N, C-alpha and C positions, 0 to 999 in steps of 0.2 A: 504493500499500499505506499510507502513512504517512497518507495522509488518512482512511482507514476507521480506522486506528487511533485518531486524535483523534477522528472521528466516534463511534467505538463509547465511548470515555472520557467524554466529554460524555453519551451517554445512560446510561451506568451513573451518573455522577453525579447526572443529572437522575431518575431512578430511585430513589437514595437520598433528594435532596431531598424530592420529593415525598412520596414514602411516609411521611418523617418528620415530615412537618406534622402529623398528629394526636395525635403524641406527642411534641411539642417540650416541652410544659410538665411532662411527667413526667421528660425528659432532665435538666432544669434546666441546670447552667452550660456543658452541649454546645450550647446555641441560638447561640451565637455563630459557632460553628465550624460549626455547620446555616449561618447565614448568608453566611458568609464563603466556604463552598462552593459555595453557591448565586451569588454574584458571580464566583466562579472559574468556573463553568459558563457564565455566561453572556458573559464575556469568551471563552472557548474556542469559543462556539458561535457569536459575533462574528468572529472570526480564522478558523475553519474556512470561515464564509462568504465572507469577503477572500479566503482561498487558494483558493477555488473560483472567484471572480472573476478573479484572477491569470492562475489556470489556464488558464480559457477565453480570455482574453484575449491568453495566451502563444501556445494553440493557432491562433487568428487572426493572430498576426500570422507565427506560423510558415507556415502557409498563403500568407498573402501574400508572404511571402519567396522561396517555393518558385516561386511563379507568375513573380515578378519577374524570377528567376535564369533563368527557363526563358525568359522572351519576351526578355530582355537576350542569352542566349545566342543565341538565333535571329538577332537585329540585327548580332551581334558576326558570326556566321559568314556573314550575307550581304555586309557591311562587307568583310569582309577578302576575299572572294568580288571582290567589285569593286576591291579595291587590286590582287589579283592579275591581274585582266582587264586593269587600266589599266597596269600595269607590267613586264607578263609573269611567270609563274609561276618563272621562274629569275631573274627580276632581285635583285640584293643590295640593292637600294632598299627590299624587303620587309622587311628586318631591322630598319629603321629603326623599323617598326610593330609588332614583336613577333611577326612571320610568319618562318617558315623557307623559304625558297624552295625550290622542288621540283625533284626531279634531285639526283643527288651533285654535289658540290662541283668545280669543275674548278681545275687549278693550272695557273696562266701555264709559259708554255716556261721561261722564266728559273729559274723557284722548281724545276721540275723538275731542271735540269741541276745546279744547286747541291747538291740532294739527292743525285742521283745523283755526285756528286763526292767529297761530305762521305762516304758510302757506301762507295767507292773506297779512298779515304784510309783509312779505318778498317781497312778489308780489308788492307790494303797493310802497316798497322803492326801485324798480327799476326803472333806467332812460331810456327810450328807448330812442334811437339815429337813425335816418336814414341816410345814407349815399348815397350822390347824385352819380347816374353813371357818370363814368368819361368820 
């Protein structure tokens, strides 16, 4: 949208500059402004061209980045599958490579017993209070 605005602006300046050429002598002191407007118009057109070149370069870079990320993702997934095949899907070695082991995490017997003991201790420490109906 901005590009169109600046192109329209340059076109309107160009129309004024070109159509005022024949009457420049009659206008008198405004000739210096006419010349300045002509310079500004050519600068704006030059900048518009540069912006368009950068826009097309950006589009090219974005396409390249998208293609590269797609190819990289395929390679990443295949390599992850290789690591899973090598170590096993449930191996904790996979964590070292940024992968989550498959299956639910298993707790050791010792850890389970410690958790159950802590839970029982917490239950034993609670005081039961009965409230009489009013």
